[in-house]
mmCIF file of the N, C-alpha and C atoms, coordinates in Angstrom:
data_MODEL
# 
_entry.id   MODEL 
# 
loop_
_atom_site.group_PDB 
_atom_site.id 
_atom_site.type_symbol 
_atom_site.label_atom_id 
_atom_site.label_alt_id 
_atom_site.label_comp_id 
_atom_site.label_asym_id 
_atom_site.label_entity_id 
_atom_site.label_seq_id 
_atom_site.pdbx_PDB_ins_code 
_atom_site.Cartn_x 
_atom_site.Cartn_y 
_atom_site.Cartn_z 
_atom_site.occupancy 
_atom_site.B_iso_or_equiv 
_atom_site.pdbx_formal_charge 
_atom_site.auth_seq_id 
_atom_site.auth_comp_id 
_atom_site.auth_asym_id 
_atom_site.auth_atom_id 
_atom_site.pdbx_PDB_model_num 
ATOM 1   N N  . MET A 1 1  ? -144.533 -343.956 169.504 1.00 0.00 ? 1  MET A N  1 
ATOM 2   C CA . MET A 1 1  ? -145.475 -344.899 168.955 1.00 0.00 ? 1  MET A CA 1 
ATOM 3   C C  . MET A 1 1  ? -146.325 -345.499 170.071 1.00 0.00 ? 1  MET A C  1 
ATOM 4   N N  . ASN A 1 2  ? -147.592 -345.649 169.820 1.00 0.00 ? 2  ASN A N  1 
ATOM 5   C CA . ASN A 1 2  ? -148.493 -346.223 170.808 1.00 0.00 ? 2  ASN A CA 1 
ATOM 6   C C  . ASN A 1 2  ? -148.640 -347.723 170.551 1.00 0.00 ? 2  ASN A C  1 
ATOM 7   N N  . PRO A 1 3  ? -148.133 -348.575 171.435 1.00 0.00 ? 3  PRO A N  1 
ATOM 8   C CA . PRO A 1 3  ? -148.211 -350.013 171.194 1.00 0.00 ? 3  PRO A CA 1 
ATOM 9   C C  . PRO A 1 3  ? -149.621 -350.583 171.294 1.00 0.00 ? 3  PRO A C  1 
ATOM 10  N N  . HIS A 1 4  ? -150.581 -349.781 171.795 1.00 0.00 ? 4  HIS A N  1 
ATOM 11  C CA . HIS A 1 4  ? -151.945 -350.262 171.959 1.00 0.00 ? 4  HIS A CA 1 
ATOM 12  C C  . HIS A 1 4  ? -152.871 -349.839 170.823 1.00 0.00 ? 4  HIS A C  1 
ATOM 13  N N  . ALA A 1 5  ? -152.392 -348.973 169.933 1.00 0.00 ? 5  ALA A N  1 
ATOM 14  C CA . ALA A 1 5  ? -153.235 -348.515 168.834 1.00 0.00 ? 5  ALA A CA 1 
ATOM 15  C C  . ALA A 1 5  ? -153.571 -349.676 167.917 1.00 0.00 ? 5  ALA A C  1 
ATOM 16  N N  . LYS A 1 6  ? -154.828 -349.733 167.512 1.00 0.00 ? 6  LYS A N  1 
ATOM 17  C CA . LYS A 1 6  ? -155.272 -350.807 166.634 1.00 0.00 ? 6  LYS A CA 1 
ATOM 18  C C  . LYS A 1 6  ? -155.496 -350.333 165.208 1.00 0.00 ? 6  LYS A C  1 
ATOM 19  N N  . PHE A 1 7  ? -155.481 -349.000 165.022 1.00 0.00 ? 7  PHE A N  1 
ATOM 20  C CA . PHE A 1 7  ? -155.697 -348.454 163.687 1.00 0.00 ? 7  PHE A CA 1 
ATOM 21  C C  . PHE A 1 7  ? -154.741 -347.302 163.430 1.00 0.00 ? 7  PHE A C  1 
ATOM 22  N N  . ALA A 1 8  ? -154.456 -347.117 162.135 1.00 0.00 ? 8  ALA A N  1 
ATOM 23  C CA . ALA A 1 8  ? -153.619 -346.001 161.713 1.00 0.00 ? 8  ALA A CA 1 
ATOM 24  C C  . ALA A 1 8  ? -154.196 -345.471 160.409 1.00 0.00 ? 8  ALA A C  1 
ATOM 25  N N  . VAL A 1 9  ? -154.008 -344.196 160.176 1.00 0.00 ? 9  VAL A N  1 
ATOM 26  C CA . VAL A 1 9  ? -154.437 -343.606 158.913 1.00 0.00 ? 9  VAL A CA 1 
ATOM 27  C C  . VAL A 1 9  ? -153.184 -343.342 158.085 1.00 0.00 ? 9  VAL A C  1 
ATOM 28  N N  . CYS A 1 10 ? -153.252 -343.698 156.820 1.00 0.00 ? 10 CYS A N  1 
ATOM 29  C CA . CYS A 1 10 ? -152.124 -343.502 155.909 1.00 0.00 ? 10 CYS A CA 1 
ATOM 30  C C  . CYS A 1 10 ? -152.041 -342.024 155.543 1.00 0.00 ? 10 CYS A C  1 
ATOM 31  N N  . ILE A 1 11 ? -150.836 -341.466 155.566 1.00 0.00 ? 11 ILE A N  1 
ATOM 32  C CA . ILE A 1 11 ? -150.659 -340.045 155.275 1.00 0.00 ? 11 ILE A CA 1 
ATOM 33  C C  . ILE A 1 11 ? -149.778 -339.810 154.053 1.00 0.00 ? 11 ILE A C  1 
ATOM 34  N N  . THR A 1 12 ? -149.561 -340.838 153.256 1.00 0.00 ? 12 THR A N  1 
ATOM 35  C CA . THR A 1 12 ? -148.713 -340.680 152.078 1.00 0.00 ? 12 THR A CA 1 
ATOM 36  C C  . THR A 1 12 ? -149.332 -341.372 150.879 1.00 0.00 ? 12 THR A C  1 
ATOM 37  N N  . ASP A 1 13 ? -148.943 -340.922 149.709 1.00 0.00 ? 13 ASP A N  1 
ATOM 38  C CA . ASP A 1 13 ? -149.325 -341.627 148.489 1.00 0.00 ? 13 ASP A CA 1 
ATOM 39  C C  . ASP A 1 13 ? -148.076 -342.156 147.776 1.00 0.00 ? 13 ASP A C  1 
ATOM 40  N N  . ALA A 1 14 ? -146.983 -342.270 148.538 1.00 0.00 ? 14 ALA A N  1 
ATOM 41  C CA . ALA A 1 14 ? -145.708 -342.736 147.990 1.00 0.00 ? 14 ALA A CA 1 
ATOM 42  C C  . ALA A 1 14 ? -145.699 -344.234 147.710 1.00 0.00 ? 14 ALA A C  1 
ATOM 43  N N  . GLU A 1 15 ? -146.605 -344.961 148.300 1.00 0.00 ? 15 GLU A N  1 
ATOM 44  C CA . GLU A 1 15 ? -146.650 -346.422 148.155 1.00 0.00 ? 15 GLU A CA 1 
ATOM 45  C C  . GLU A 1 15 ? -147.915 -346.794 147.373 1.00 0.00 ? 15 GLU A C  1 
ATOM 46  N N  . PRO A 1 16 ? -147.767 -347.449 146.210 1.00 0.00 ? 16 PRO A N  1 
ATOM 47  C CA . PRO A 1 16 ? -148.951 -347.742 145.396 1.00 0.00 ? 16 PRO A CA 1 
ATOM 48  C C  . PRO A 1 16 ? -149.939 -348.712 146.043 1.00 0.00 ? 16 PRO A C  1 
ATOM 49  N N  . ASP A 1 17 ? -149.505 -349.494 147.017 1.00 0.00 ? 17 ASP A N  1 
ATOM 50  C CA . ASP A 1 17 ? -150.404 -350.454 147.666 1.00 0.00 ? 17 ASP A CA 1 
ATOM 51  C C  . ASP A 1 17 ? -151.195 -349.850 148.822 1.00 0.00 ? 17 ASP A C  1 
ATOM 52  N N  . LEU A 1 18 ? -150.965 -348.584 149.130 1.00 0.00 ? 18 LEU A N  1 
ATOM 53  C CA . LEU A 1 18 ? -151.674 -347.908 150.213 1.00 0.00 ? 18 LEU A CA 1 
ATOM 54  C C  . LEU A 1 18 ? -152.487 -346.756 149.657 1.00 0.00 ? 18 LEU A C  1 
ATOM 55  N N  . GLU A 1 19 ? -153.587 -346.453 150.328 1.00 0.00 ? 19 GLU A N  1 
ATOM 56  C CA . GLU A 1 19 ? -154.417 -345.321 149.949 1.00 0.00 ? 19 GLU A CA 1 
ATOM 57  C C  . GLU A 1 19 ? -154.287 -344.223 151.000 1.00 0.00 ? 19 GLU A C  1 
ATOM 58  N N  . ARG A 1 20 ? -153.940 -343.031 150.544 1.00 0.00 ? 20 ARG A N  1 
ATOM 59  C CA . ARG A 1 20 ? -153.809 -341.890 151.444 1.00 0.00 ? 20 ARG A CA 1 
ATOM 60  C C  . ARG A 1 20 ? -155.154 -341.600 152.107 1.00 0.00 ? 20 ARG A C  1 
ATOM 61  N N  . LEU A 1 21 ? -155.120 -341.320 153.399 1.00 0.00 ? 21 LEU A N  1 
ATOM 62  C CA . LEU A 1 21 ? -156.269 -340.992 154.249 1.00 0.00 ? 21 LEU A CA 1 
ATOM 63  C C  . LEU A 1 21 ? -157.194 -342.183 154.514 1.00 0.00 ? 21 LEU A C  1 
ATOM 64  N N  . LYS A 1 22 ? -156.735 -343.382 154.238 1.00 0.00 ? 22 LYS A N  1 
ATOM 65  C CA . LYS A 1 22 ? -157.503 -344.586 154.540 1.00 0.00 ? 22 LYS A CA 1 
ATOM 66  C C  . LYS A 1 22 ? -157.039 -345.154 155.880 1.00 0.00 ? 22 LYS A C  1 
ATOM 67  N N  . PHE A 1 23 ? -157.983 -345.696 156.653 1.00 0.00 ? 23 PHE A N  1 
ATOM 68  C CA . PHE A 1 23 ? -157.657 -346.355 157.918 1.00 0.00 ? 23 PHE A CA 1 
ATOM 69  C C  . PHE A 1 23 ? -157.204 -347.785 157.639 1.00 0.00 ? 23 PHE A C  1 
ATOM 70  N N  . TYR A 1 24 ? -156.151 -348.191 158.344 1.00 0.00 ? 24 TYR A N  1 
ATOM 71  C CA . TYR A 1 24 ? -155.640 -349.553 158.259 1.00 0.00 ? 24 TYR A CA 1 
ATOM 72  C C  . TYR A 1 24 ? -155.569 -350.149 159.656 1.00 0.00 ? 24 TYR A C  1 
ATOM 73  N N  . ARG A 1 25 ? -155.856 -351.423 159.743 1.00 0.00 ? 25 ARG A N  1 
ATOM 74  C CA . ARG A 1 25 ? -155.738 -352.128 161.020 1.00 0.00 ? 25 ARG A CA 1 
ATOM 75  C C  . ARG A 1 25 ? -154.264 -352.411 161.278 1.00 0.00 ? 25 ARG A C  1 
ATOM 76  N N  . VAL A 1 26 ? -153.819 -352.102 162.485 1.00 0.00 ? 26 VAL A N  1 
ATOM 77  C CA . VAL A 1 26 ? -152.429 -352.332 162.893 1.00 0.00 ? 26 VAL A CA 1 
ATOM 78  C C  . VAL A 1 26 ? -152.370 -353.630 163.686 1.00 0.00 ? 26 VAL A C  1 
ATOM 79  N N  . LEU A 1 27 ? -151.444 -354.486 163.316 1.00 0.00 ? 27 LEU A N  1 
ATOM 80  C CA . LEU A 1 27 ? -151.236 -355.740 164.034 1.00 0.00 ? 27 LEU A CA 1 
ATOM 81  C C  . LEU A 1 27 ? -149.991 -355.611 164.909 1.00 0.00 ? 27 LEU A C  1 
ATOM 82  N N  . PRO A 1 28 ? -150.021 -356.157 166.115 1.00 0.00 ? 28 PRO A N  1 
ATOM 83  C CA . PRO A 1 28 ? -148.860 -356.055 167.004 1.00 0.00 ? 28 PRO A CA 1 
ATOM 84  C C  . PRO A 1 28 ? -147.647 -356.750 166.392 1.00 0.00 ? 28 PRO A C  1 
ATOM 85  N N  . ASP A 1 29 ? -146.516 -356.059 166.417 1.00 0.00 ? 29 ASP A N  1 
ATOM 86  C CA . ASP A 1 29 ? -145.259 -356.633 165.935 1.00 0.00 ? 29 ASP A CA 1 
ATOM 87  C C  . ASP A 1 29 ? -144.122 -355.834 166.567 1.00 0.00 ? 29 ASP A C  1 
ATOM 88  N N  . ALA A 1 30 ? -143.653 -356.300 167.711 1.00 0.00 ? 30 ALA A N  1 
ATOM 89  C CA . ALA A 1 30 ? -142.615 -355.577 168.460 1.00 0.00 ? 30 ALA A CA 1 
ATOM 90  C C  . ALA A 1 30 ? -141.322 -355.469 167.668 1.00 0.00 ? 30 ALA A C  1 
ATOM 91  N N  . SER A 1 31 ? -140.970 -356.501 166.931 1.00 0.00 ? 31 SER A N  1 
ATOM 92  C CA . SER A 1 31 ? -139.744 -356.487 166.140 1.00 0.00 ? 31 SER A CA 1 
ATOM 93  C C  . SER A 1 31 ? -139.817 -355.413 165.049 1.00 0.00 ? 31 SER A C  1 
ATOM 94  N N  . ALA A 1 32 ? -140.941 -355.322 164.373 1.00 0.00 ? 32 ALA A N  1 
ATOM 95  C CA . ALA A 1 32 ? -141.119 -354.306 163.336 1.00 0.00 ? 32 ALA A CA 1 
ATOM 96  C C  . ALA A 1 32 ? -141.100 -352.907 163.953 1.00 0.00 ? 32 ALA A C  1 
ATOM 97  N N  . ALA A 1 33 ? -141.782 -352.739 165.084 1.00 0.00 ? 33 ALA A N  1 
ATOM 98  C CA . ALA A 1 33 ? -141.830 -351.434 165.751 1.00 0.00 ? 33 ALA A CA 1 
ATOM 99  C C  . ALA A 1 33 ? -140.442 -350.974 166.174 1.00 0.00 ? 33 ALA A C  1 
ATOM 100 N N  . ALA A 1 34 ? -139.601 -351.903 166.586 1.00 0.00 ? 34 ALA A N  1 
ATOM 101 C CA . ALA A 1 34 ? -138.233 -351.552 166.985 1.00 0.00 ? 34 ALA A CA 1 
ATOM 102 C C  . ALA A 1 34 ? -137.449 -350.975 165.818 1.00 0.00 ? 34 ALA A C  1 
ATOM 103 N N  . ASP A 1 35 ? -137.832 -351.336 164.606 1.00 0.00 ? 35 ASP A N  1 
ATOM 104 C CA . ASP A 1 35 ? -137.172 -350.825 163.401 1.00 0.00 ? 35 ASP A CA 1 
ATOM 105 C C  . ASP A 1 35 ? -137.977 -349.717 162.728 1.00 0.00 ? 35 ASP A C  1 
ATOM 106 N N  . ASP A 1 36 ? -138.948 -349.142 163.454 1.00 0.00 ? 36 ASP A N  1 
ATOM 107 C CA . ASP A 1 36 ? -139.813 -348.063 162.963 1.00 0.00 ? 36 ASP A CA 1 
ATOM 108 C C  . ASP A 1 36 ? -140.672 -348.472 161.773 1.00 0.00 ? 36 ASP A C  1 
ATOM 109 N N  . TYR A 1 37 ? -141.211 -349.675 161.854 1.00 0.00 ? 37 TYR A N  1 
ATOM 110 C CA . TYR A 1 37 ? -142.161 -350.167 160.862 1.00 0.00 ? 37 TYR A CA 1 
ATOM 111 C C  . TYR A 1 37 ? -143.463 -350.524 161.557 1.00 0.00 ? 37 TYR A C  1 
ATOM 112 N N  . LEU A 1 38 ? -144.538 -350.521 160.784 1.00 0.00 ? 38 LEU A N  1 
ATOM 113 C CA . LEU A 1 38 ? -145.835 -350.977 161.264 1.00 0.00 ? 38 LEU A CA 1 
ATOM 114 C C  . LEU A 1 38 ? -146.270 -352.163 160.411 1.00 0.00 ? 38 LEU A C  1 
ATOM 115 N N  . ARG A 1 39 ? -146.906 -353.120 161.048 1.00 0.00 ? 39 ARG A N  1 
ATOM 116 C CA . ARG A 1 39 ? -147.531 -354.223 160.320 1.00 0.00 ? 39 ARG A CA 1 
ATOM 117 C C  . ARG A 1 39 ? -149.001 -353.875 160.198 1.00 0.00 ? 39 ARG A C  1 
ATOM 118 N N  . VAL A 1 40 ? -149.443 -353.658 158.965 1.00 0.00 ? 40 VAL A N  1 
ATOM 119 C CA . VAL A 1 40 ? -150.837 -353.287 158.729 1.00 0.00 ? 40 VAL A CA 1 
ATOM 120 C C  . VAL A 1 40 ? -151.503 -354.318 157.830 1.00 0.00 ? 40 VAL A C  1 
ATOM 121 N N  . MET A 1 41 ? -152.817 -354.455 158.008 1.00 0.00 ? 41 MET A N  1 
ATOM 122 C CA . MET A 1 41 ? -153.606 -355.391 157.227 1.00 0.00 ? 41 MET A CA 1 
ATOM 123 C C  . MET A 1 41 ? -154.332 -354.623 156.123 1.00 0.00 ? 41 MET A C  1 
ATOM 124 N N  . ASP A 1 42 ? -154.218 -355.121 154.906 1.00 0.00 ? 42 ASP A N  1 
ATOM 125 C CA . ASP A 1 42 ? -154.925 -354.466 153.815 1.00 0.00 ? 42 ASP A CA 1 
ATOM 126 C C  . ASP A 1 42 ? -156.293 -355.102 153.598 1.00 0.00 ? 42 ASP A C  1 
ATOM 127 N N  . GLU A 1 43 ? -157.011 -354.600 152.587 1.00 0.00 ? 43 GLU A N  1 
ATOM 128 C CA . GLU A 1 43 ? -158.376 -355.077 152.365 1.00 0.00 ? 43 GLU A CA 1 
ATOM 129 C C  . GLU A 1 43 ? -158.453 -356.532 151.911 1.00 0.00 ? 43 GLU A C  1 
ATOM 130 N N  . SER A 1 44 ? -157.327 -357.106 151.469 1.00 0.00 ? 44 SER A N  1 
ATOM 131 C CA . SER A 1 44 ? -157.330 -358.519 151.079 1.00 0.00 ? 44 SER A CA 1 
ATOM 132 C C  . SER A 1 44 ? -157.203 -359.444 152.293 1.00 0.00 ? 44 SER A C  1 
ATOM 133 N N  . GLY A 1 45 ? -156.910 -358.850 153.450 1.00 0.00 ? 45 GLY A N  1 
ATOM 134 C CA . GLY A 1 45 ? -156.726 -359.648 154.657 1.00 0.00 ? 45 GLY A CA 1 
ATOM 135 C C  . GLY A 1 45 ? -155.285 -360.034 154.898 1.00 0.00 ? 45 GLY A C  1 
ATOM 136 N N  . GLU A 1 46 ? -154.393 -359.630 154.003 1.00 0.00 ? 46 GLU A N  1 
ATOM 137 C CA . GLU A 1 46 ? -152.962 -359.900 154.160 1.00 0.00 ? 46 GLU A CA 1 
ATOM 138 C C  . GLU A 1 46 ? -152.329 -358.765 154.958 1.00 0.00 ? 46 GLU A C  1 
ATOM 139 N N  . ASP A 1 47 ? -151.263 -359.095 155.698 1.00 0.00 ? 47 ASP A N  1 
ATOM 140 C CA . ASP A 1 47 ? -150.561 -358.049 156.446 1.00 0.00 ? 47 ASP A CA 1 
ATOM 141 C C  . ASP A 1 47 ? -149.172 -357.837 155.857 1.00 0.00 ? 47 ASP A C  1 
ATOM 142 N N  . TYR A 1 48 ? -148.745 -356.578 155.911 1.00 0.00 ? 48 TYR A N  1 
ATOM 143 C CA . TYR A 1 48 ? -147.472 -356.172 155.335 1.00 0.00 ? 48 TYR A CA 1 
ATOM 144 C C  . TYR A 1 48 ? -146.800 -355.161 156.251 1.00 0.00 ? 48 TYR A C  1 
ATOM 145 N N  . LEU A 1 49 ? -145.473 -355.050 156.120 1.00 0.00 ? 49 LEU A N  1 
ATOM 146 C CA . LEU A 1 49 ? -144.705 -354.058 156.865 1.00 0.00 ? 49 LEU A CA 1 
ATOM 147 C C  . LEU A 1 49 ? -144.508 -352.816 156.000 1.00 0.00 ? 49 LEU A C  1 
ATOM 148 N N  . TYR A 1 50 ? -144.728 -351.657 156.622 1.00 0.00 ? 50 TYR A N  1 
ATOM 149 C CA . TYR A 1 50 ? -144.492 -350.374 155.975 1.00 0.00 ? 50 TYR A CA 1 
ATOM 150 C C  . TYR A 1 50 ? -143.807 -349.455 156.977 1.00 0.00 ? 50 TYR A C  1 
ATOM 151 N N  . PRO A 1 51 ? -143.069 -348.463 156.496 1.00 0.00 ? 51 PRO A N  1 
ATOM 152 C CA . PRO A 1 51 ? -142.462 -347.497 157.413 1.00 0.00 ? 51 PRO A CA 1 
ATOM 153 C C  . PRO A 1 51 ? -143.535 -346.823 158.274 1.00 0.00 ? 51 PRO A C  1 
ATOM 154 N N  . ALA A 1 52 ? -143.267 -346.704 159.542 1.00 0.00 ? 52 ALA A N  1 
ATOM 155 C CA . ALA A 1 52 ? -144.216 -346.077 160.462 1.00 0.00 ? 52 ALA A CA 1 
ATOM 156 C C  . ALA A 1 52 ? -144.498 -344.627 160.066 1.00 0.00 ? 52 ALA A C  1 
ATOM 157 N N  . SER A 1 53 ? -143.552 -343.995 159.404 1.00 0.00 ? 53 SER A N  1 
ATOM 158 C CA . SER A 1 53 ? -143.731 -342.597 158.997 1.00 0.00 ? 53 SER A CA 1 
ATOM 159 C C  . SER A 1 53 ? -144.830 -342.433 157.947 1.00 0.00 ? 53 SER A C  1 
ATOM 160 N N  . TYR A 1 54 ? -145.308 -343.516 157.373 1.00 0.00 ? 54 TYR A N  1 
ATOM 161 C CA . TYR A 1 54 ? -146.397 -343.462 156.399 1.00 0.00 ? 54 TYR A CA 1 
ATOM 162 C C  . TYR A 1 54 ? -147.761 -343.334 157.078 1.00 0.00 ? 54 TYR A C  1 
ATOM 163 N N  . PHE A 1 55 ? -147.794 -343.440 158.403 1.00 0.00 ? 55 PHE A N  1 
ATOM 164 C CA . PHE A 1 55 ? -149.058 -343.521 159.134 1.00 0.00 ? 55 PHE A CA 1 
ATOM 165 C C  . PHE A 1 55 ? -149.083 -342.614 160.358 1.00 0.00 ? 55 PHE A C  1 
ATOM 166 N N  . VAL A 1 56 ? -150.293 -342.300 160.783 1.00 0.00 ? 56 VAL A N  1 
ATOM 167 C CA . VAL A 1 56 ? -150.528 -341.677 162.084 1.00 0.00 ? 56 VAL A CA 1 
ATOM 168 C C  . VAL A 1 56 ? -151.392 -342.667 162.853 1.00 0.00 ? 56 VAL A C  1 
ATOM 169 N N  . LEU A 1 57 ? -150.899 -343.094 164.013 1.00 0.00 ? 57 LEU A N  1 
ATOM 170 C CA . LEU A 1 57 ? -151.660 -344.025 164.854 1.00 0.00 ? 57 LEU A CA 1 
ATOM 171 C C  . LEU A 1 57 ? -152.854 -343.306 165.455 1.00 0.00 ? 57 LEU A C  1 
ATOM 172 N N  . MET A 1 58 ? -153.975 -344.009 165.539 1.00 0.00 ? 58 MET A N  1 
ATOM 173 C CA . MET A 1 58 ? -155.210 -343.408 166.007 1.00 0.00 ? 58 MET A CA 1 
ATOM 174 C C  . MET A 1 58 ? -155.715 -344.121 167.251 1.00 0.00 ? 58 MET A C  1 
ATOM 175 N N  . GLU A 1 59 ? -156.036 -343.353 168.271 1.00 0.00 ? 59 GLU A N  1 
ATOM 176 C CA . GLU A 1 59 ? -156.735 -343.883 169.440 1.00 0.00 ? 59 GLU A CA 1 
ATOM 177 C C  . GLU A 1 59 ? -158.191 -343.496 169.262 1.00 0.00 ? 59 GLU A C  1 
ATOM 178 N N  . LEU A 1 60 ? -159.033 -344.500 169.130 1.00 0.00 ? 60 LEU A N  1 
ATOM 179 C CA . LEU A 1 60 ? -160.438 -344.262 168.812 1.00 0.00 ? 60 LEU A CA 1 
ATOM 180 C C  . LEU A 1 60 ? -161.344 -344.544 169.997 1.00 0.00 ? 60 LEU A C  1 
ATOM 181 N N  . HIS A 1 61 ? -162.485 -343.885 169.999 1.00 0.00 ? 61 HIS A N  1 
ATOM 182 C CA . HIS A 1 61 ? -163.540 -344.182 170.954 1.00 0.00 ? 61 HIS A CA 1 
ATOM 183 C C  . HIS A 1 61 ? -163.945 -345.638 170.746 1.00 0.00 ? 61 HIS A C  1 
ATOM 184 N N  . GLN A 1 62 ? -164.344 -346.324 171.804 1.00 0.00 ? 62 GLN A N  1 
ATOM 185 C CA . GLN A 1 62 ? -164.672 -347.752 171.735 1.00 0.00 ? 62 GLN A CA 1 
ATOM 186 C C  . GLN A 1 62 ? -165.697 -348.062 170.650 1.00 0.00 ? 62 GLN A C  1 
ATOM 187 N N  . ALA A 1 63 ? -166.717 -347.224 170.493 1.00 0.00 ? 63 ALA A N  1 
ATOM 188 C CA . ALA A 1 63 ? -167.751 -347.477 169.484 1.00 0.00 ? 63 ALA A CA 1 
ATOM 189 C C  . ALA A 1 63 ? -167.160 -347.391 168.074 1.00 0.00 ? 63 ALA A C  1 
ATOM 190 N N  . ALA A 1 64 ? -166.297 -346.416 167.840 1.00 0.00 ? 64 ALA A N  1 
ATOM 191 C CA . ALA A 1 64 ? -165.671 -346.274 166.526 1.00 0.00 ? 64 ALA A CA 1 
ATOM 192 C C  . ALA A 1 64 ? -164.739 -347.450 166.253 1.00 0.00 ? 64 ALA A C  1 
ATOM 193 N N  . GLU A 1 65 ? -163.975 -347.849 167.256 1.00 0.00 ? 65 GLU A N  1 
ATOM 194 C CA . GLU A 1 65 ? -163.067 -348.979 167.104 1.00 0.00 ? 65 GLU A CA 1 
ATOM 195 C C  . GLU A 1 65 ? -163.852 -350.258 166.798 1.00 0.00 ? 65 GLU A C  1 
ATOM 196 N N  . SER A 1 66 ? -164.944 -350.487 167.494 1.00 0.00 ? 66 SER A N  1 
ATOM 197 C CA . SER A 1 66 ? -165.780 -351.668 167.252 1.00 0.00 ? 66 SER A CA 1 
ATOM 198 C C  . SER A 1 66 ? -166.339 -351.660 165.838 1.00 0.00 ? 66 SER A C  1 
ATOM 199 N N  . ALA A 1 67 ? -166.780 -350.502 165.373 1.00 0.00 ? 67 ALA A N  1 
ATOM 200 C CA . ALA A 1 67 ? -167.339 -350.391 164.021 1.00 0.00 ? 67 ALA A CA 1 
ATOM 201 C C  . ALA A 1 67 ? -166.269 -350.701 162.976 1.00 0.00 ? 67 ALA A C  1 
ATOM 202 N N  . LEU A 1 68 ? -165.060 -350.169 163.165 1.00 0.00 ? 68 LEU A N  1 
ATOM 203 C CA . LEU A 1 68 ? -163.997 -350.447 162.212 1.00 0.00 ? 68 LEU A CA 1 
ATOM 204 C C  . LEU A 1 68 ? -163.576 -351.912 162.257 1.00 0.00 ? 68 LEU A C  1 
ATOM 205 N N  . LEU A 1 69 ? -163.488 -352.479 163.439 1.00 0.00 ? 69 LEU A N  1 
ATOM 206 C CA . LEU A 1 69 ? -163.107 -353.890 163.544 1.00 0.00 ? 69 LEU A CA 1 
ATOM 207 C C  . LEU A 1 69 ? -164.119 -354.792 162.858 1.00 0.00 ? 69 LEU A C  1 
ATOM 208 N N  . SER A 1 70 ? -165.384 -354.454 162.930 1.00 0.00 ? 70 SER A N  1 
ATOM 209 C CA . SER A 1 70 ? -166.398 -355.273 162.277 1.00 0.00 ? 70 SER A CA 1 
ATOM 210 C C  . SER A 1 70 ? -166.325 -355.132 160.751 1.00 0.00 ? 70 SER A C  1 
ATOM 211 N N  . ALA A 1 71 ? -165.772 -354.026 160.275 1.00 0.00 ? 71 ALA A N  1 
ATOM 212 C CA . ALA A 1 71 ? -165.630 -353.823 158.837 1.00 0.00 ? 71 ALA A CA 1 
ATOM 213 C C  . ALA A 1 71 ? -164.465 -354.618 158.267 1.00 0.00 ? 71 ALA A C  1 
ATOM 214 N N  . PHE A 1 72 ? -163.539 -355.027 159.102 1.00 0.00 ? 72 PHE A N  1 
ATOM 215 C CA . PHE A 1 72 ? -162.381 -355.798 158.637 1.00 0.00 ? 72 PHE A CA 1 
ATOM 216 C C  . PHE A 1 72 ? -162.745 -357.223 158.736 1.00 0.00 ? 72 PHE A C  1 
# 
C-alpha cells in the first residue's frame, strides 16, 4: 500500500455505496491501513472505511491530482 496516494479507483461492485471504476479521495488513516482498510471520501463529503482490496491506489501526475482535488 502506498501511504502517499491521495486517490484510489474502486474495482468492485460488491458494495452498494461504491461505484465500480470511480475515483475516490483517500484520507490518511494509519490505524485503518494496519487492518487493510482505506478511508475514502464519497461524493457527500463523508468518509468511510472499506476493505483496501476494493480499490487500486493511484499515483497521479500533479496536474491530474490537482484537477481531481478541485472536483472534491
